[in-house]
Short mmCIF file of the C-alpha atoms (twelve columns), coordinates in Angstrom:
data_MODEL
# 
_entry.id   MODEL 
# 
loop_
_atom_site.group_PDB 
_atom_site.id 
_atom_site.type_symbol 
_atom_site.label_atom_id 
_atom_site.label_alt_id 
_atom_site.label_comp_id 
_atom_site.label_asym_id 
_atom_site.label_seq_id 
_atom_site.Cartn_x 
_atom_site.Cartn_y 
_atom_site.Cartn_z 
_atom_site.pdbx_PDB_model_num 
ATOM 1  C CA . MET A 1  3.931  5.819   42.839 1 
ATOM 2  C CA . GLN A 2  6.773  7.346   44.817 1 
ATOM 3  C CA . VAL A 3  8.092  3.972   45.908 1 
ATOM 4  C CA . SER A 4  8.275  2.773   42.327 1 
ATOM 5  C CA . LEU A 5  9.957  6.021   41.235 1 
ATOM 6  C CA . ALA A 6  12.510 5.634   44.036 1 
ATOM 7  C CA . THR A 7  13.096 2.022   43.017 1 
ATOM 8  C CA . VAL A 8  13.711 2.970   39.385 1 
ATOM 9  C CA . GLY A 9  16.017 5.763   40.540 1 
ATOM 10 C CA . LEU A 10 17.962 3.358   42.734 1 
ATOM 11 C CA . ILE A 11 18.367 0.859   39.890 1 
ATOM 12 C CA . PHE A 12 19.553 3.672   37.615 1 
ATOM 13 C CA . LEU A 13 22.064 4.855   40.246 1 
ATOM 14 C CA . ALA A 14 23.341 1.299   40.663 1 
ATOM 15 C CA . PHE A 15 23.878 1.221   36.899 1 
ATOM 16 C CA . VAL A 16 25.655 4.596   36.804 1 
ATOM 17 C CA . ILE A 17 27.864 3.904   39.840 1 
ATOM 18 C CA . SER A 18 29.035 0.614   38.323 1 
ATOM 19 C CA . ILE A 19 30.079 1.977   34.916 1 
ATOM 20 C CA . PRO A 20 33.438 3.450   36.074 1 
ATOM 21 C CA . CYS A 21 34.256 0.282   38.010 1 
ATOM 22 C CA . GLY A 22 33.518 -1.864  34.968 1 
ATOM 23 C CA . TYR A 23 35.665 0.449   32.855 1 
ATOM 24 C CA . LEU A 24 38.628 0.117   35.219 1 
ATOM 25 C CA . ARG A 25 38.065 -3.610  35.759 1 
ATOM 26 C CA . GLU A 26 38.921 -4.313  32.123 1 
ATOM 27 C CA . ASN A 27 42.543 -3.303  32.829 1 
ATOM 28 C CA . TYR A 28 43.126 -6.093  35.346 1 
ATOM 29 C CA . THR A 29 43.640 -9.826  35.045 1 
ATOM 30 C CA . LYS A 30 40.461 -11.807 35.535 1 
ATOM 31 C CA . PHE A 31 40.018 -13.081 39.119 1 
ATOM 32 C CA . SER A 32 42.862 -10.900 40.464 1 
ATOM 33 C CA . PHE A 33 42.392 -8.981  43.726 1 
ATOM 34 C CA . MET A 34 41.737 -5.642  41.964 1 
ATOM 35 C CA . TRP A 35 39.301 -7.305  39.559 1 
ATOM 36 C CA . PHE A 36 37.221 -8.590  42.517 1 
ATOM 37 C CA . LEU A 37 37.565 -5.279  44.356 1 
ATOM 38 C CA . LEU A 38 36.277 -3.268  41.393 1 
ATOM 39 C CA . ILE A 39 33.284 -5.573  41.080 1 
ATOM 40 C CA . HIS A 40 32.368 -5.177  44.756 1 
ATOM 41 C CA . ILE A 41 33.164 -1.476  45.402 1 
ATOM 42 C CA . PRO A 42 29.709 -0.196  44.326 1 
ATOM 43 C CA . ILE A 43 27.794 -2.599  46.599 1 
ATOM 44 C CA . PRO A 44 28.105 -0.656  49.909 1 
ATOM 45 C CA . PHE A 45 27.027 2.570   48.190 1 
ATOM 46 C CA . ILE A 46 24.004 0.892   46.648 1 
ATOM 47 C CA . VAL A 47 23.053 -0.648  50.010 1 
ATOM 48 C CA . LEU A 48 23.357 2.730   51.747 1 
ATOM 49 C CA . LEU A 49 21.221 4.385   49.078 1 
ATOM 50 C CA . ARG A 50 18.589 1.640   49.362 1 
ATOM 51 C CA . ILE A 51 18.422 1.882   53.148 1 
ATOM 52 C CA . GLY A 52 18.460 5.682   53.068 1 
ATOM 53 C CA . ALA A 53 15.564 5.734   50.619 1 
ATOM 54 C CA . GLY A 54 13.630 3.289   52.792 1 
ATOM 55 C CA . ILE A 55 13.305 0.743   50.003 1 
ATOM 56 C CA . SER A 56 12.630 -2.892  50.886 1 
ATOM 57 C CA . TRP A 57 15.216 -5.626  50.491 1 
ATOM 58 C CA . HIS A 58 12.976 -7.140  47.818 1 
ATOM 59 C CA . VAL A 59 14.555 -4.854  45.180 1 
ATOM 60 C CA . ILE A 60 18.067 -6.240  45.741 1 
ATOM 61 C CA . PRO A 61 17.888 -8.487  42.629 1 
ATOM 62 C CA . LEU A 62 16.882 -5.471  40.547 1 
ATOM 63 C CA . THR A 63 19.727 -3.311  41.855 1 
ATOM 64 C CA . LEU A 64 22.109 -6.214  41.355 1 
ATOM 65 C CA . GLY A 65 20.958 -6.430  37.746 1 
ATOM 66 C CA . GLY A 66 21.517 -2.695  37.309 1 
ATOM 67 C CA . SER A 67 24.989 -3.008  38.780 1 
ATOM 68 C CA . ILE A 68 25.890 -5.924  36.509 1 
ATOM 69 C CA . ALA A 69 24.615 -4.000  33.487 1 
ATOM 70 C CA . GLY A 70 26.789 -1.032  34.501 1 
ATOM 71 C CA . GLN A 71 29.834 -3.289  34.801 1 
ATOM 72 C CA . ILE A 72 29.172 -4.706  31.335 1 
ATOM 73 C CA . VAL A 73 28.693 -1.272  29.763 1 
ATOM 74 C CA . GLY A 74 31.835 0.081   31.439 1 
ATOM 75 C CA . GLY A 75 33.896 -2.864  30.215 1 
ATOM 76 C CA . ALA A 76 32.507 -2.465  26.693 1 
ATOM 77 C CA . LEU A 77 33.425 1.229   26.688 1 
ATOM 78 C CA . ASN A 78 36.990 0.395   27.712 1 
ATOM 79 C CA . ARG A 79 37.310 -2.288  25.032 1 
ATOM 80 C CA . ARG A 80 35.926 0.085   22.405 1 
ATOM 81 C CA . ARG A 81 38.405 2.791   23.430 1 
ATOM 82 C CA . LYS A 82 41.305 0.321   23.176 1 
ATOM 83 C CA . ARG A 83 40.084 -1.030  19.835 1 
ATOM 84 C CA . ASN A 84 39.955 2.485   18.370 1 
ATOM 85 C CA . GLY A 85 43.558 3.078   19.463 1 
ATOM 86 C CA . LYS A 86 42.854 5.880   21.923 1 
ATOM 87 C CA . THR A 87 45.165 5.223   24.845 1 
ATOM 88 C CA . GLY A 88 45.227 8.717   26.385 1 
# 
């Protein structure tokens, strides 16, 4: 039970850590250096959390999915903010 709870927590943290990066990524040209950097910044933190929690490498696809979902949500939040005219 604790392993599954730790796995869910890790996936959730991967999601949360990736939201700000996805938000900022929307401000850069696609495939630019900063665009790639903002996609990959959360990865070392997620790996350290996984290793620190003693979770197997088998959950990497799940954490990757959580990270991608966070990037998508962050980008959507940025687009919504721009669409509503709030620039500050």
